N, C-alpha and C positions, 0 to 999 in steps of 0.2 A: 600441332595436335592438342597440346595442353597449354592454355594461355595463362599469363600472370595478370589477374584482375583483382589484386588485394584491396584496392581502394573501395570498390563497391560490392565486395563479396562478403557475405556473412560467414560466421564460423560453420554453420550447417552446410553452406555451399562449398566451403573449403573441404569439409569432411566428405561431402559427396564426390568432389573431384578426386580426393585421396582414394575413395572406394573404387572409382572408375579406373584409376591408374593400377590399383592392385588387381582388378579384374583382368586388365591387359597383361599384367605380369604373369598371372595364373594361366591365361590363354597361351602365353608364350612359353609355357613349361618352366616358369621360374626365372627366365632370362631377363636380366636387368640391363637394358640397353642404355647408352649414354643419354639418350633423350628422356627415357623414363627416370633415370637417376636424377637428371636435372629438374624434371617436373616434381619429383618427390622433394628435392631440396627446396624448390620454390614454395611448395605447400607448407613445409615446416617454417620457412621464413614468414610466409603470409599468416600462418596460424599464430606465430609469436607476436607479430605486429597487431593482429586482430584482437588477441587476448589483452594486450597492453591498451589498445584503444577502448575495448569494452570496459576495462578497469577505470580509465580516465573518464568515460561517460558516467559510469556508476558513481564516482566521486563527485562529478558535476551535479548529478541528480540528488545527492545528499544535500548539497548546498541549496539547490532549487527547492527541495522538499521543506527545508527549514524556512526559506524565504516565504513560500506560499502559505505555510502554517502561520507564520507571523502575520501575513496579510489577511488571512482568513480570520484570525483573532481580531485584527483591527476592523475588518468589515463587520464582524459580529457586534463589536462595540458600537459602531455607527448604527447598525440595524436596531440594537436595543435602545439607543438614544432616540431614534426616530419613533419607535413604538411608544416610548415614554412620553415624548412630546405629544403624540396623537392622544394618548390616554389623558394627559393633563388638560388638553384642549376640550376633550369630551366632558371632563369633570367641570371645567369652567362654564361650558355651555349649559350643562345641567344645573349648576349653581345659579346662573343667570335666570334660568326658567323657574327654578324653585323660589328664588328671592322675588321675582316678578309675579309669581303665582300664575304662570301661563304654561301651557303644554305645547306651545308652538312658537318658534321664532324663525324669521325669514331674513335672508340677506338679499343682495341683488340677483344672485344666481342660484343660491342654495337655501333649502328650508330644513329645519330640524323639528322633529315632533317627538315628544315623550310618549311612549306607549307602555302599557303594563306587560310585563313578561312573566314567565313561570317563576314561582317562588323557589328559592334555593336555600340550602343549609350551609352555614359557615361554621366549621368546627373551631372553637376557640381553645379548648383544652380536652383532648380525647381521653385523658385519664379520668375525668370526672363523669363521663357518660356511663350510665347504668348498663350492665352487661346485657340486659334484654334488648338493647338497641345496637348491639354489636354482633358481627358475624365473625366466625373463626376462619382464618385463611391458612391453609396448610399447603405448602409448596414442596414438592419433591424435586430435588435437583440431583442429577447424576454426579457421583463422586468419581471424576476422571482418574484421579491418582489411584484409588482403590480398584477401579476397573482395569487400569494398565497393569497393576501387579497381578490381578487374577488372569488376565489374558496372557501375560508373559509366562505364567506358571502352567499354561496349557488349558485353562478352563474355557469352556465355550459359553458365551453370553449373547443372547438374542438382542438384536438392535444395535450392535456395535461391531466394529472390525478393528484389528490392530494394524495401524498404518505405519509403515517403515518410513522414517524421515531422513532427509539429508540436509546439510547446510553447506552453504558456499562461503568460503573464507578467502581472503586475498592476503598475499604475503609479498614482501619485496624479494626479488630474485637475488640470490647470493651466487657469486661465481663458484663454479665447481673447482675442487682442489686441483684437478688436472689443468684447468684454464689458468689458475693462479701460478702454477709451477711453470707453465709455458709462456707467461707474460714477459716480453722482453723489457718492459719498463719497470719491472719489479726489482726493488733493491733487496739485497740479501743481508 
């Protein structure tokens, strides 16, 4: 009736199996048959194994996250180096054209041509620019800490909701006092 499939069963599937067993117990008027009792015990064992497995995978993902962040940083460094080389080569080609007083150079397969582009402004020292050439930028940023206090005190604020949070922590299981007292290997 109820099989033990802990290897490929998720925690949610184990909970679903538990709910089905409880439904059968309710339909039986609360009678706990040996089969149902064994199935409940299997579920508890499966759930414990699965929780421990999830924690092991979470620990592995911590290591993987660090590894991939390091690799991402390395790849970003390589990408920046490639961009810098490309920009230096462009500068070299422009310098060649400028020193040769030409607007066009060709290779065997590629041709470069200097063309005029839109003028642009380079700011060298923004503090020296007269005020008439500046615009004022005002940015309103929500103060989440202030909003949280107001919401927690019962105030209604349009555009926000108070979101209840939970966090998941992991701890090493300690044996229960009853288990320690009943341990035949324990020295007194």
